[in-house]
C-alpha positions in Angstrom: -0.2 0.2 0.2 1.4 3.7 -0.7 2.2 5.8 2.4 -0.7 8.4 2.5 1.0 11.7 1.4 1.9 14.2 4.2 1.9 17.9 4.0 5.5 17.5 4.2 5.7 15.8 0.8 3.6 18.1 -1.2 5.5 21.5 0.2 8.3 19.8 -1.1 7.1 18.7 -4.4 5.5 22.1 -4.6 8.8 24.1 -3.0 7.2 26.0 -0.7 7.1 26.4 3.5 4.8 23.7 5.3 2.5 26.8 7.2 1.9 27.8 3.1 0.7 24.5 1.8 -0.8 24.9 5.0 -2.2 29.4 3.9 -3.6 27.1 0.8 -5.3 24.7 1.8 -7.0 26.7 4.6 -8.1 28.6 2.0 -6.1 31.8 3.1 -6.1 34.7 0.7 -2.7 36.0 2.1 -0.8 33.5 -0.8 0.1 34.9 -4.5 -1.6 33.3 -7.3 1.2 31.8 -8.9 2.3 29.7 -5.6 -1.4 29.2 -4.9 -1.2 27.4 -8.5 1.9 25.3 -8.0 0.5 24.0 -4.0 -2.4 22.5 -5.8 -1.3 20.9 -8.6 1.7 19.3 -6.2 -2.0 18.8 -3.7 -3.3 16.4 -7.0 0.0 14.7 -8.4 0.1 13.8 -4.4 -3.5 12.8 -3.8 -3.3 15.2 -0.5 -5.5 15.1 1.6 -6.4 17.4 4.8 -6.2 15.4 8.7 -9.1 17.6 9.8 -8.4 15.6 12.7 -5.0 16.2 13.6 -5.8 19.6 12.4 -7.8 20.0 15.6 -5.8 19.2 18.0 -3.4 21.6 16.4 -5.9 24.9 16.8 -8.2 23.6 19.0 -10.5 23.7 16.6 -12.3 21.8 13.4 -13.9 22.7 10.3 -17.2 21.6 12.0 -19.9 24.3 11.8 -22.5 23.8 14.9 -26.0 23.9 14.0 -28.6 25.2 17.2 -31.9 26.1 16.2 -35.2 25.4 18.1 -36.4 22.0 16.0 -35.1 19.1 12.8 -39.0 19.0 12.8 -40.0 22.3 12.0 -39.9 22.9 8.6 -38.9 25.9 8.5 -35.7 25.3 10.3 -35.4 22.0 8.6 -35.3 23.5 5.4 -32.7 26.1 7.0 -30.6 23.2 8.2 -30.8 21.4 4.7 -29.3 24.6 2.6 -26.7 25.3 5.4 -24.9 21.8 5.3 -24.8 21.8 1.4 -23.6 24.9 1.1 -20.4 23.7 3.6 -20.8 20.3 2.8 -19.1 21.7 -0.6 -16.1 23.4 1.3 -15.3 20.6 2.9 -16.5 21.3 6.0 -18.6 19.3 8.6 -22.4 20.1 10.3 -22.7 19.0 13.6 -27.1 19.4 15.1 -29.0 20.2 17.9 -32.3 22.2 18.6 -32.7 23.7 21.5 -36.9 23.3 22.5 -36.9 27.2 22.7 -35.3 26.6 26.4 -32.6 29.4 26.9 -31.1 26.9 29.4 -31.3 24.0 27.0 -29.6 26.4 24.5 -26.8 26.5 26.6 -26.6 24.1 27.3 -26.5 22.6 23.1 -23.6 25.2 22.4 -21.4 24.0 25.7 -21.7 20.5 25.1 -20.8 21.3 20.5 -17.9 24.1 21.8 -16.5 20.8 23.8 -16.8 18.6 20.4 -13.8 21.4 19.2 -16.7 22.7 16.5 -15.3 25.8 14.4 -18.0 28.0 14.3 -21.5 28.1 15.4 -25.1 29.1 13.4 -27.8 29.9 16.2 -31.1 30.7 16.3 -31.2 32.0 19.4 -33.5 32.5 22.7 -33.7 35.0 24.9 -31.7 37.8 25.3 -28.9 37.0 27.4 -26.0 35.3 25.6 -22.5 37.3 26.9 -22.1 33.0 27.9 -21.2 32.9 24.9 -18.4 35.6 24.5 -17.4 33.9 27.5 -17.0 30.2 26.4 -16.0 30.4 22.7 -13.7 34.3 22.6 -13.0 34.6 18.8 -15.2 32.0 17.5 -16.9 32.4 14.4 -20.3 33.3 15.3 -23.9 34.1 13.0 -27.6 34.4 14.6 -29.4 33.5 12.5 -33.6 34.2 11.7 -33.3 36.9 15.6 -30.9 38.5 17.3 -31.3 41.7 16.1 -30.4 42.8 19.4 -27.3 41.4 20.6 -24.1 43.2 20.0 -21.1 42.3 18.2 -22.5 39.0 16.4 -23.9 38.8 12.8 -26.8 38.7 12.0 -29.0 37.0 9.1 -33.4 37.8 9.4 -36.2 39.6 7.2 -37.6 43.3 8.8 -40.0 40.9 11.6 -42.2 44.5 12.1 -42.2 45.2 8.9 -43.9 41.7 7.4 -46.1 42.0 10.8 -47.2 45.7 9.2 -47.0 44.5 6.1 -49.7 41.5 6.9 -52.2 43.8 8.7 -52.7 46.3 6.2 -53.3 43.8 3.9 -56.3 42.6 6.4 -57.3 46.5 6.9 -57.2 47.2 3.2 -60.0 44.7 2.3 -61.9 46.4 4.9 -61.1 44.7 8.6 -61.2 45.8 11.4 -61.5 43.5 13.8 -58.4 41.9 13.6 -57.0 39.7 15.7 -53.2 38.9 16.5 -51.4 34.8 17.0 -48.3 34.6 18.7 -46.5 33.2 21.4 -43.5 33.5 23.8 -42.5 37.7 24.7 -38.9 35.6 25.0 -38.9 35.6 21.2 -38.1 39.7 19.8 -39.6 38.2 15.9 -43.0 37.1 17.3 -42.7 40.8 19.5 -41.3 42.4 17.1 -44.4 40.7 14.2 -46.4 42.0 16.7 -45.0 45.3 17.1 -46.1 45.3 13.3 -49.6 44.8 13.5 -50.5 47.6 16.4 -48.5 49.5 14.1 -51.0 49.0 11.6 -53.7 49.5 13.5 -52.5 52.6 15.4 -52.3 54.4 10.9 -55.4 53.3 10.3 -56.8 55.1 13.7 -57.7 51.4 15.8 -57.1 50.6 19.2 -55.7 46.9 20.1 -58.6 45.2 21.3 -56.9 42.7 23.9 -59.5 40.2 24.0 -58.2 39.7 20.0 -55.0 39.7 21.1 -53.1 36.0 21.8 -49.5 35.3 22.9 -49.9 31.4 23.7 -50.1 30.0 20.1 -46.8 28.3 20.1 -48.2 24.9 18.7 -51.0 23.7 16.3 -53.5 22.6 18.9 -52.6 25.9 21.1 -53.7 27.9 18.0 -57.0 26.2 16.9 -57.5 26.4 20.8 -57.3 29.8 20.3 -58.6 30.4 17.4 -62.3 28.3 18.3 -62.8 30.8 21.4 -61.9 33.9 19.4 -64.5 32.9 16.8 -67.1 32.6 20.7 -66.8 36.7 21.2 -69.7 38.1 21.5 -67.8 40.5 19.1 -65.6 38.4 17.1 -62.4 39.3 15.0 -64.0 39.3 11.4 -59.6 38.8 9.9 -56.5 36.6 11.5 -52.7 37.8 11.6 -51.1 34.6 12.3 -48.0 35.2 13.4 -45.8 31.6 12.1 -46.8 28.7 10.2 -47.6 26.2 13.2 -50.4 29.0 14.8 -51.3 29.0 11.4 -52.2 25.4 10.9 -53.5 25.4 13.6 -56.3 28.8 12.9 -57.0 26.4 8.9 -58.3 23.2 11.2 -59.9 25.7 13.2 -61.7 27.3 10.7 -62.1 25.0 8.4 -64.0 22.6 11.5 -66.2 25.2 12.6 -67.5 26.6 8.4 -65.7 29.8 9.1 -64.1 30.8 6.1 -66.1 34.3 6.0 -62.9 34.9 8.7 -59.8 36.2 6.7 -56.4 34.9 7.6 -52.4 36.0 7.1 -49.6 34.0 7.9 -46.6 35.1 8.6 -44.8 32.1 6.9 -45.3 29.5 4.6 -46.6 25.6 4.9 -47.1 23.4 2.7 -50.3 22.9 1.0 -50.3 26.0 1.6 -51.6 27.7 -1.8 -53.9 24.0 -2.1 -56.8 25.1 0.2 -60.0 27.6 -0.5 -59.4 29.5 -0.7 -55.9 29.5 -0.7 -53.7 31.1 2.4 -52.2 34.3 1.4 -48.5 34.5 3.3 -46.2 36.6 4.2 -42.9 34.3 2.6 -40.3 34.4 4.7 -38.1 31.4 2.2 -35.1 29.6 4.6 -33.4 29.2 1.5 -31.6 32.9 1.4 -31.3 33.4 5.1 -29.9 29.7 4.9 -27.2 30.8 2.6 -26.4 34.4 3.8 -25.6 32.8 7.4 -23.5 29.9 6.1 -22.0 32.3 3.1 -21.0 35.1 6.7 -19.9 31.9 9.0 -18.1 30.0 6.3 -16.2 33.2 5.8 -15.0 34.0 9.2 -13.9 30.4 9.1 -10.9 31.0 6.2 -9.6 34.1 7.9 -11.6 36.5 6.6 -11.7 39.7 9.3 -15.1 41.0 8.5 -16.7 43.7 11.0 -20.1 42.4 12.6 -23.0 42.9 10.2 -26.9 42.7 10.1 -27.7 41.4 7.6 -31.4 42.0 6.0 -33.3 40.4 3.5 -36.8 41.4 1.6 -39.6 40.0 2.5 -42.6 39.0 -0.2 -47.4 39.4 0.9 -48.0 36.1 -1.2 -52.2 37.1 -1.9 -53.8 34.2 -2.9 -57.1 34.5 -1.5 -57.8 34.6 2.4 -56.5 38.2 3.2 -59.1 39.7 1.7 -63.4 39.2 2.3 -64.1 35.7 3.5 -68.0 36.1 3.2 -66.9 36.5 -0.6 -64.7 33.8 -0.5 -68.1 31.4 1.0 -70.4 32.1 -1.9 -69.7 32.3 -5.9 -72.1 33.1 -9.0 -75.3 34.7 -9.0 -75.5 34.5 -4.2 -72.4 36.6 -4.1 -74.6 39.8 -5.7 -76.9 39.2 -3.5 -75.5 41.8 -0.5 -72.8 44.8 -0.4 -69.2 43.8 -1.6 -66.2 45.0 0.3 -63.8 46.4 -2.3 -59.9 46.6 -1.9 -57.3 49.9 -3.0 -57.8 50.7 -6.4 -54.7 53.7 -6.4 -53.9 55.3 -9.4 -50.2 56.5 -10.1 -50.8 59.6 -12.5 -49.8 63.4 -13.4 -50.2 65.4 -10.9 -49.0 64.3 -6.8 -50.8 64.0 -4.2 -52.3 60.8 -2.3 -51.5 61.6 1.5 -55.1 62.5 2.4 -56.9 58.7 0.8 -53.9 56.4 2.2 -55.1 58.0 5.8 -58.8 58.0 4.9 -58.5 54.3 3.4 -55.8 52.5 5.9 -53.1 51.5 3.7 -49.6 53.4 3.0 -47.3 53.7 -0.5 -43.8 52.9 -0.5 -41.6 55.9 -0.9 -41.0 57.6 -4.1 -37.0 57.7 -5.0 -38.3 61.3 -5.8 -39.9 61.9 -3.1 -43.5 63.3 -4.7 -46.5 61.1 -3.6 -48.3 61.0 -6.8 -50.9 58.4 -6.7 -53.7 60.9 -6.0 -56.6 59.6 -7.4 -58.8 56.3 -5.8 -61.0 54.3 -8.9 -64.3 52.8 -6.6 -66.5 50.3 -7.5 -64.8 51.4 -11.3 -66.4 49.6 -14.2 -64.6 51.7 -16.1 -60.1 51.5 -17.8 -58.4 55.2 -17.7 -58.2 56.6 -21.3 -55.5 54.9 -23.1 -55.2 52.6 -20.7 -56.9 49.0 -21.7 -57.2 48.0 -17.2 -56.1 50.2 -15.1 -58.3 51.5 -13.0 -61.4 48.6 -13.5 -62.0 47.0 -9.8 -61.3 44.0 -8.7 -63.4 42.4 -6.0 -62.1 40.2 -3.2 -61.8 36.9 -4.7 -60.2 38.9 -8.4 -62.6 38.8 -10.4 -63.5 42.6 -12.1 -66.2 44.3 -10.6 -67.1 45.1 -14.5 -67.3 41.3 -15.4 -69.2 40.8 -12.6 -71.8 43.1 -13.6 -71.8 42.4 -17.1 -72.5 38.3 -16.3 -75.1 39.8 -13.8 -76.9 42.7 -13.8 -80.1 42.2 -13.0 -78.6 41.5 -9.3 -76.6 44.3 -10.1 -78.2 46.7 -11.3 -82.1 45.7 -11.8 -81.3 45.7 -15.6 -82.6 43.1 -17.6 -80.1 41.1 -19.7 -81.8 42.0 -22.7 -81.4 46.4 -21.9 -77.8 45.7 -20.4 -77.1 44.4 -23.9 -77.6 47.6 -25.1 -74.5 49.5 -22.6 -71.4 49.5 -22.4 -70.0 45.6 -21.5 -70.7 45.9 -17.0 -71.3 49.7 -17.1 -72.2 50.8 -13.6 -73.7 53.9 -14.8 -71.0 56.4 -12.9 -67.6 56.4 -11.9 -66.9 57.6 -8.6 -62.8 58.3 -7.3 -61.1 59.7 -4.2 -59.6 63.0 -5.6 -56.3 64.1 -3.6 -54.6 67.0 -4.8 -51.0 67.6 -3.5 -50.5 70.5 -6.5 -52.9 73.1 -8.4 -54.2 70.3 -10.9 -54.1 71.6 -14.4 -56.1 73.5 -16.5 -58.7 71.3 -18.7 -62.4 70.4 -19.9 -63.9 67.0 -20.3 -66.4 66.6 -24.0 -70.6 66.1 -23.8 -72.4 63.4 -24.6 -73.0 64.8 -28.4 -69.4 65.3 -28.6 -68.3 61.9 -26.8 -71.0 60.4 -29.6 -69.2 61.8 -32.5 -66.2 61.6 -31.9 -65.3 59.0 -28.9 -68.0 56.4 -30.5 -69.2 56.8 -26.3 -72.7 57.3 -25.0 -71.0 59.7 -22.3 -69.5 62.8 -21.9 -68.2 63.2 -18.9 -70.0 65.8 -16.2 -68.9 65.5 -12.8 -68.5 66.8 -9.4 -66.8 66.9 -6.7 -67.4 66.6 -2.2 -64.3 68.2 -0.6 -63.4 66.3 2.2 -61.0 68.2 3.4 -58.7 71.0 2.9 -55.0 72.5 3.2 -53.9 76.0 3.1 -54.4 79.6 3.8 -57.0 79.7 0.4 -58.4 76.4 -1.3 -59.7 76.6 -4.1 -61.2 75.8 -7.4 -61.0 77.5 -10.9 -64.4 76.8 -13.1 -66.1 78.5 -16.2 -65.0 81.8 -18.4 -65.4 85.3 -16.2 -65.9 86.7 -19.8 -66.0 85.5 -23.5 -63.3 84.1 -24.7 -62.2 84.5 -28.6 -60.9 80.1 -30.0 -58.3 81.6 -31.9 -56.7 83.3 -28.8 -57.5 80.4 -26.9 -55.6 78.4 -29.1 -52.6 80.2 -29.2 -52.1 80.7 -25.4 -52.9 77.2 -24.6 -49.9 76.8 -27.5 -48.0 79.1 -25.5 -48.9 77.3 -22.6 -49.7 81.0 -21.3 -51.1 79.4 -17.4 -51.2 83.2 -15.9 -54.1 83.9 -18.8 -56.0 81.1 -18.8 -56.5 81.0 -15.0 -57.0 85.3 -14.4 -59.7 84.8 -16.6 -61.3 81.4 -14.5 -63.8 82.2 -12.3 -62.1 81.5 -8.6 -64.2 79.8 -6.3 -62.7 79.2 -2.4 -64.0 75.8 -0.7 -64.6 74.1 2.3 -65.4 71.4 3.9 -69.2 70.3 3.1 -69.0 71.8 -0.5 -70.5 70.3 -3.5 -69.3 72.1 -7.4 -71.0 70.3 -9.8 -69.0 70.9 -12.9 -71.4 71.1 -16.7 -69.2 69.0 -19.7 -68.0 71.8 -21.6 -66.9 74.2 -18.4 -62.8 75.2 -18.2 -62.0 73.4 -14.5 -58.9 73.6 -12.2 -59.2 71.7 -9.1 -56.6 74.0 -6.5 -53.2 72.5 -4.2 -55.0 71.6 -1.0 -58.1 70.3 -2.2 -59.7 66.6 -1.4 -63.0 66.0 -2.9 -64.9 61.8 -3.5 -65.6 63.0 -7.1 -68.9 61.4 -9.3 -69.0 61.5 -13.0 -69.9 59.9 -15.6 -68.5 56.8 -16.1 -65.9 57.8 -19.2 -62.1 59.3 -18.6 -62.4 61.9 -21.3 -59.7 65.1 -20.2 -58.6 67.7 -22.4 -55.5 69.3 -21.5 -55.2 72.7 -21.9 -52.4 73.2 -19.7 -50.2 70.2 -19.8 -46.6 72.3 -18.7 -47.2 71.9 -15.1 -47.4 68.4 -14.4 -45.3 65.2 -15.9 -48.3 64.8 -19.0 -47.5 65.8 -22.3 -48.2 67.5 -25.2 -49.6 63.9 -27.3 -51.3 63.2 -24.3 -53.3 66.2 -23.8 -56.2 65.9 -27.2 -57.9 62.0 -26.5 -56.0 61.5 -29.6 -58.1 63.5 -31.5 -56.0 66.8 -32.5 -56.7 69.9 -30.4 -58.4 71.4 -34.2 -61.5 69.4 -33.4 -61.0 69.7 -29.6 -61.2 73.0 -28.8 -64.8 72.2 -29.8 -65.9 70.2 -27.2 -64.9 73.7 -24.6 -67.4 76.4 -23.7 -66.2 79.8 -25.0 -69.2 81.8 -23.5 -68.9 82.9 -20.4 -70.6 82.1 -16.8 -72.0 85.1 -14.6 -71.3 85.2 -10.8 -74.7 83.3 -10.1 -74.3 81.2 -12.6 -71.6 79.5 -10.6 -72.9 80.2 -7.4 -76.1 78.2 -9.0 -73.2 75.2 -9.2 -71.9 74.8 -5.7 -74.2 73.8 -2.1 -72.7 74.0 1.5 -74.0 71.0 3.8 -72.6 71.1 7.8 -69.9 68.2 7.9 -71.2 67.2 10.9 -75.3 67.0 9.9 -77.2 64.2 10.9 -80.7 63.9 9.7 -82.6 60.0 9.4 -83.3 61.4 6.0 -80.4 60.8 4.1 -78.8 64.4 2.5 -78.5 65.3 -0.6 -74.7 66.8 -1.3 -74.8 68.0 -5.2 -77.3 70.6 -6.7 -80.5 69.4 -8.0 -78.9 70.0 -11.5 -76.5 67.2 -10.3 -79.2 64.4 -10.8 -80.1 63.5 -14.2 -76.0 62.5 -13.9 -75.6 60.9 -10.2 -76.6 61.2 -6.9 -74.9 61.3 -3.8 -76.2 61.4 0.0 -75.3 61.7 3.1 -75.8 58.6 5.6 -75.4 60.0 9.5 -77.8 58.8 11.2 -79.2 60.9 14.3 -80.4 58.0 16.7 -83.6 57.9 15.6 -85.4 57.2 11.9 -82.7 55.3 10.5 -81.5 56.9 6.6 -83.6 54.6 4.2 -81.4 54.4 0.6 -83.8 53.3 -2.5 -82.5 50.1 -3.6 -80.5 49.7 -7.0 -76.6 50.2 -7.3 -74.3 51.8 -5.3 -70.8 53.2 -4.3 -71.0 53.8 -0.8 -67.8 55.2 1.4 -67.7 55.2 5.2 -65.8 58.4 6.2 -66.1 58.2 10.2 -67.6 55.8 12.7 -69.0 52.1 13.0 -72.4 50.8 11.9 -74.6 48.6 9.2 -76.7 48.7 5.7 -79.1 46.2 6.4 -81.1 45.0 3.6 -83.3 42.0 2.4 -79.9 40.2 2.5 -79.3 40.7 6.8 -77.3 43.1 7.9 -73.9 43.9 6.7 -71.0 45.9 9.2 -68.9 48.7 8.0 -66.0 51.0 9.3 -64.6 53.7 8.4 -62.3 53.5 5.7 -64.1 50.7 4.0 -64.9 51.5 0.0 -68.0 49.1 -0.5 -70.5 48.1 -4.2 -73.8 47.2 -3.0 -76.2 45.6 -5.9 -79.8 46.6 -6.1 -80.3 42.7 -5.1 -79.6 44.2 -1.8 -83.2 45.5 -1.8 -84.3 48.9 -0.3 -82.1 49.5 2.7 -80.7 51.8 5.9 -77.8 53.1 8.3 -77.7 52.1 11.3 -74.8 52.6 13.9 -72.3 56.2 14.8 -71.7 56.1 10.9 -71.2 58.6 8.4 -71.1 57.7 4.7 -71.3 58.9 0.9 -74.0 56.8 -1.0 -73.2 57.2 -4.5 -75.4 56.8 -7.3 -76.6 57.2 -11.2 -78.6 59.3 -12.3 -82.6 59.6 -11.6 -83.6 57.5 -14.0 -80.2 55.7 -15.7 -80.3 53.7 -17.8 -83.4 55.3 -19.5 -82.4 58.7 -19.8 -78.1 58.4 -21.1 -79.5 58.6 -24.6 -81.4 62.1 -25.1 -79.8 63.2 -21.7 -76.4 65.9 -22.0 -76.9 68.0 -19.0 -76.9 71.7 -17.4 -74.9 74.2 -20.3 
């Protein structure tokens, strides 16, 4: 038998010292490329294999990583350990695995036992808050903390933004209209769970909601405990409509309890994915904490330190992803399908539109969500289209609202016009597909909007092949600034040629100086007839009702990110200028377009908020019960915007609870409905007599 080559044999063959051979085979970067190649050639020629036991005796440590996790039976840590082991073995490093059962004392014992076996590094999922024993027991040893341990100084840590994950999960549930959201967590000794709960509480605070103590459970470390907690929550006098489960073990228990109780109406978001989560019905929405990238980052870090790289301690934070699969939306909608779903009001998810002008903060505050901060710091999400079956001009699909089950509202209405609109299918066939007779928006002007105009129905039929023009109205929800204003109508007759010259020159001052400036305040309702030049000033937040179209002719585009080509509906300015009303409006005519309602009004009947001349196009009413008789709204399609408080809509299919920030699509099949509770909401409806009036009404001029 040929004797096994030794390090001395390699050193002689390569013409280098034993120390240099050791540096090369241990991956040190303190050797030149030429020398490294010479040594590695000798290693290959002699078939040299290191003796790790001898190395351990010399250095006091081995090429072995001690991996200490909660439990290898936990799918998350099983996957993490598997990836670490694959990466370590690829570099001729062994792995010893130990589990803690989430016990602080057991963790310390397992770590000390691994140190007695001369491991060369530790990768640890820590428990508790005091890990000074590591510094005493293993001074200078490479140690990487994984999944948690941010608060422990002096160590590398690899994990995710747990608080952000809790925040995003809860915001998702809030955006789908839920207000009673339960939190299922576990031991406060686990900082990951604490941070996820902090995100949950932060999202509630953003929505103006105080946490309900009876909805917070911190005893759900295993599936059985979570199932029992869920059953107890469902028995509360006011049970939750949604649950945020802070770990996948608890989520399994929640799913089991909900299915046993036949309560698929309760929404669920899980922090962490689990087997078959995407195969359930509804599939479970998750904050995806993939153990693979965590394991890879931790292994790369600990292996680099084992190879002698001197690196300062670093917190490595990996991104999370919210994977929407359906269970995070309104569960009642999942429990129903077909025409049955069209019998009751449906809570709609947010449908915010990016635009060429700034704004959107007020929409986010009302609706309870937050957008990422843009690179330039300017938020340009100033419109939310509510229950929209109309898309943005030139961008097919953009702006269309979706139901919680993912279907377009437009398609649902088209499939069942009788339930949604009270219109027989043969009559609905004469309308645009899925038409509801109106478009409702929230519009938050973070800057003055450009001077623009909308065509009337006659122009739209002739040039745009559409039965709708764009008469619109604004109800002022809030204002900021010293003189919040809107501009509408010319103060004097304007010659078409002169206006065209000013448009070509983008002479904003000239245009504004010839328009009526109207100071506005919350509670103002303003009708804007088609053809009227107008602009909304900075700091004005409105609910907008309009004909269901997106026809806008920009006379002024230079104050926004819009362009000349986007300003004339693709028809060219010579043609679209014919849609502009060049005639002067008197002060009395302008005044007739504005009505004011005290924002604090309460009444036992719905309160109209717009001038009567708006009725052929759309109707807007405030429902704010005074504690006596209940406001009643006639059957018909409606869009409800809940401005404040909480209450109940009661129709032919029973009561539906509503709360501030929600937007609901109310079908005709819900019948006449009443509003009760301490709530203030807007009921937005198509014009009186719609759709019969569509072919005949061109509206006030």
